[in-house]
Every structure is written in structure tokens, then in C-alpha cells.
N, C-alpha and C positions, 0 to 999 in steps of 0.2 A: 669140778665144774659148777658154776653157779646155776641155780635152778629157777631163779625168779628175778625179774627186773621191774622196778618202779620208775615211773616217769614223773618228774617233779618240776614245776614251773613257778617261780616267784614272779608276781605280776602286780603292777601298779593299777589302781582303780581307774586311772585316766589313760590307760594304754589304748591307743586308737585302732590297732589292727591285730588283735589277738586271734581273730578267727582265721586269718591267712596263715599265721604261724602254726596254729593247731592243725590246719589242713596239711601243711608240709610235714609236720612231725608224724601225723597219722599215716601219711603215705610212706614215710621212711620205715615205719613199724610194720608195713606189709611186705618188706623186702623178702623175697623167697628163700634166702639162705638163713634167715633167722630161725632158731628152733621154734617148734610149735609150742603154744601155751607158755611162752617165756614171759610175756608181759603180765604182771600181777595187777597193776592199777595205774591210774593217772591221778596225781594229787596236785592241785593248784592252790596257791595262797594269794589271794587278792588283798593287798594291803592299802590302807588309806581310804577305806570305804565308809561312808556315812551310813549308819544303821537305818536312817529314815528314807534313804533313797537307793535306787538301783544304779547301775553303771553299765557302760558299753562292754566292759570286760566280762562282767557276770552274765550279761545277755548273750555274749558270744559263746561262753561255755555252755549255757543252756541250749542254744541252737545247735552247737556242735554235737552234744550228747544226744539230742532228740533225733538229729538226722542220721546218726550212726548207731542208734539203739544201745547206747551206753547207760547203765544205771547211774544215776546222779544223786549225790547227797551233799547238802550245803550245811555248814556248821559254823556258828559263831562261838568260839571258845569264850568262856566267861573271863572277865578281867582277872589276871593273875593265874588263870588256869593253865596247867602244863599239859600239852597233848601227850597221851601215853606213848612211850617209845616204840611199842609194837603196833601202833596205829589205832584208829578209831573202830568201834564196833561196826563191822560190816554186815552183821546179821539183821539189822533193822531194814525194813523195805525202803526202796528208793523213793524220792519225792514224787508226788503225783505228776509233776511236769515231765518226768522221764519214763520212757518205756522200759520194760524189763529187758535184760541183755539177750534173751532168747527170742525176742520179738523181731527177728530179722526178716528181710524180704525172702520169699521162697527161692529166688534165683541165686542167693549168696552161696558160694561153694564152701565145703567143709574146710578146705585149706585156708580160705580167707577168714573163716570163723576162728580157726585155731590161732590166728595172729591178731585177733581183734583185741581191743582194750575192754576188759570186762566191767570195770567200775571206774567212776570218777568221783573224787571227794574234793570239795571246794572249801578251803578254810578262809573265813572272812574276818578281817580285823580293821579297826579304825586306826591303829598305829601304822606309821609309815616306816619304810626302810627295807632294802633288799636283805641285809644280814638278818633282820628280824624274821622276814618271810622265809629265808633259807633255814633258820633254826626250827621254825614251826614245821616246815616240810620234813626236815631231818628227823624230828621226833615222831612224825606221823607215818612215814613210809615203812612198808613191811618187806620189801624186796631185799635180797642179799646183795644186789647191786642197784645203784640209783643213777638214772640219767637226768642230769640237771640241764635245763634249757632256758635261755632268756626268752621273754615274751615278745621281743621286737626283732626277731631274726627270722630267717628261712633256713630250713634244714634240707641238705642234699639227700636224695632218696637212698643212697648207700651208707650214709654216715652212721646210723644206729648199728647196722651190721658190722661196719668196720671197727667201731669202738668196742663193741662186744667181743668180736673175734680177737682183737689185740689183747684184751684182758685175759681171754682164755689161753692164748698162745704164750703170754708172758705172765705166769702166776706171781712173779716177784713184784709186778706193778700193782699199785693200789688206785691210781687215777690216770685215765687216758683222756686227753682233750682233743677236740677237733681243730683243724686249721681254720682260722678266722679269715674270711674272704670279704674285703670291702667292696661294696657295689656303688659305683658312681653314676653310670648311665647319664641321664639328662641333668644331673646335679653336679657336674664336674667343675667345681670351683677350685681356686688355689688352695683353699683350706681343706677341701676333700682330698685333693691329690696329696697334700702334705701329710694328712692324717693316715692315708692309705699306705705310705711308703714302708713303714716298719713291718707290715704284715706279709711282706714277701719272704721274710727270713724267720728261721726257727731259732729263737733265743733260749730255748730250753725251759721256759716257764709255761705253766698251764693257762690256756685261755679259758676265761670263765663263761663264755657264751654258750658252749655246748661241751659237756664232759661227762664221763662215766666214772663212778667212784664206788669202791667196795664199801659196804656198810660198816665194816670194822676198821676203816682206815684212819679214823679220827678218835682220839680219846675223849674229846669234849666238844662243846659247841663253838660256833663262830662268835667272836666279840661283836656286839650289836652296833658299835660305833665305827666299824671298819669302813674305810674309803676304797681299798683295793682288795676285794674278796679273793680274786684269783691269785694275787701275789701271796696272800696269807695262806691259802690252801697249798700252794706250791711248797712252802717251807714247813707248814704244819704237818702235811702228809709225809714230807721228806723227798728232796729232789731226786734221790736215787730211785724212788718208787713212783715218779711222775714222768709221763712221756706225752708227746704230741703225735697223733696219728695223721701224717701229712696228707693222706688220701681222703680222709673224712673231712667234709667241708661244711661250714655253717656261714651263711651270708648275712652281712649286716651293713647298715648305712653309717659311714663316718660323718662327723660334724661337717655341715656345709656352710657355716658362717664363721666369721672371726670370733664372734662372741662365744659360740658354743665350743669352738676349737680351744680358745684360751681357757674357758671354764674346765674343759676336760684335762688340759695340762695342769691347771691348778690342783684339781682333785688328784691327779696322778702324783705330782710332786709332794702334795700333802700326805698322800697315802704312803709313799716311800718313807717320808719322815716319821710317820706314825708307827710303821713297823720297826724302824730302827730304835725309836724311843720306847715304845710300849711292849714290843715283842722281839727285842734284840737277841734274846737267847736262841730264837729260832734260826738266826743267821750264823750260827757257829760253823756251819759247813760252807760259808761263802755267800755271795750275793744271790739274789733271786734269779736273775737272768745272766746269761753268758753272751757278751757282746763280741762277736768276731768282726772287728771293724775293718780289717783288710778285705774280707769277703763282702762285707756290706758295701764298701765304696767301689769295689770292682764291679759289682752288679748294677750300679747306677749308671744311667745315661748322663752324658755331659750336661744336658739341659736341666737335669734334676738337681744338680749341685746347689743352685741358688735356693731351692726349696729346703734342702738339708740345712744350709746355713741359717735361713730364716727360722726353721724349726728349732735349731740349737739356741738361737738368741731368745726365742719365746720360751724355751724350756728354762733358761736362766731367769727370765723375768717372772715366770710362773712360780718358780721355786722361791724367789724373793717375796712375791705376793703372798704365797701360802704361809711363809714364816711370819710376815708382818700381820696377816689376818689372825693367826693363832695367838700372837702376842696380845691382841685386843679382844680375843674371844675366850680368854682364860683357858687356853689349851684344849678347847672342845673341838676335836678334829672333825666331827660330823657337820660342823657349821660350814665346811668347805664343800659340802655335797650340794649339787644342783643338777636336775635332769636336763638333758640336751634335747630340745624339741626337734631339731632337724635330723635326729637319728631315729625318729619314730614313724614318720609318715612315708610309707613306701609309694613309689609310682604305681599307677594303676596297672601298668604292663606286667608287674610282678605279682599281682594279687591272684 
């Protein structure tokens, strides 16, 4: 049985709504079936931050910790410095802006206290990139299992428990991912509906927006130029040791414009090409995902077939675009990376 769990969040400096994501994750950590004192720490890496200025993401973390009496430490690793693999020295006192973890309101129950987050460490870096942030977090966390969560999602209240329970029930597994649930609401464009279609089905690959991984699952770090982190994790951990817990849900916003949808397809097709070229040895057991096309098409409504046809055409166009772009970018795959702005701003109704 695993005795400790670290929560890890890679976050861009310009993330517009980290506070709501943290609130949903905190609520999920209070689920009554989770073991007491399971959560060891919360570690957040804010990347792309200018040393001379603050940002909304950092302020959101400070407010979150102050409101919940979580001890906070902010650290700027020096250029070239490697974060120790067993974490940062937690013996130093928290920053002045954070209350001590025991300074809770008198009305807080002992049961709630036992499931609280005792400490939060924020790693700050001027360098950009999710793989970079992921590696910094991986070196820092001290838990025997790690829950990775994207900064632009909402976590269902049962998801942390369901992922943890699945790892305990299936000791042969090393990584369990949540089911990714696209949210359209008032943003239901043709691009959003098209982007949401594949998430009805379990293709056997790990979703990267919310997953729990054993700390000994990987022999090394993630390549920092990766375009598809979740695909790399699926094959690096080993597909036989990866599963998706269908009842654990994490909500996200699909691209709502044609520009963002096509950019996402370009990144995806470029990421597939990158894994085949640079990490082909990981594919010895077959492709990353399993496509059950008969099941897929049977589950579609007749009116959705034009969306599938359009998606397939754009997939071919995106693959060609990615290959041409790489020819003129001297094989630098990360030049295909671009954030999708329409996947960041949640409607007020879900905040």
C-alpha cells in the first residue's frame, strides 16, 4: 500500500483561472473514503514567469494557501540548478505571507484536518514548456505516488479517490488516468463538437490532464521538447501498466475556434511523428492507442458523420502541415507548440 501522495501541477504564468482549478482539486482531496494523512504536499511549477513581475497564477496560489491555512514556500531554482530528487528542504519556515498549517479555524473538524494539504511549494522559472515543468515537479515531489493535474481543468469530487483506489486494487498498474470530459455549454461550436467526439471512447492511452503515477514507474525524465506528453508516458511506462479509470472524471474545454482546433491537430500529428522518429523503440509493443473503428462508428449519430469526415480531412491536412513545418524548422518539433486560448477561459457558471 502506498503511504503518501504528492499533488503536482504544471502551470503557465499566464493561466487565467488557476484558482478555480485548485478549488476543485482541494474539494476532491476531501473525499471521505481517502485515507487520513495521505496527502504529503502540493507542488506547483509556474513556468514562463518574469523575475521582475508577479502573475495571476502566483497570486492565485498565494490566495488559495492563505484561505486554507497551507504553509507556502516559493523557490526560484538557480539557472542550471537541479531540484533534489527527494524534494526541497521543508524544514525552513513558510513565507511570511502564509499562515502555519495548524492555524485553522476552531470549527474545522479533525477529520477534515487529516485530509488537508499540509504544505505547498511553488517552483518558479522563466523557462517555458510543460515537459520542463513536469520534470521539475518530478524531481521535487516526495510522495510514493504522484497525482498530476493540468492547470486549466476542473476535477470531479470523486476522481482522486477513484484513481488512488484503482492503483491499490491493481498493483501491476503504474499509471491510472481519469476520463477526460469535454465541456461545451454555451461554447458549442462545430469545432468544439468535433473536438469532443473522440472523448466518448476509451482508446487505451493515458489522458494527460489528470492521472496518478507511481514514483518508480519511470527510469528517467521526460524529453523537454515533447509535443504529446501523455502519448510518451503511455509507452514509456508500458501500455500493460497503464489504465484509464472510466468513472474518474476531469472536465476540460475543447478548442472553440477553427484556428485553435487546427493548431491542436498540427501539434497532435507532429507529436505522433516525433515519437515515431525520436522514440521509436518505445513502440515495439505496437501503437499508442487502440482504435476500435467498428465500435466508434456504431456509437455515432447519423448527423455526426459529417463532423467525422471533416475531422479526418483536417487530420490529413494537419499531418501535411506539420511535416512541411518541420522541414523548414530544421526538425525542431517544439516549434509546432502553441497554446490554445479558447481552452483556458471557463464560463462563469463553472467557476
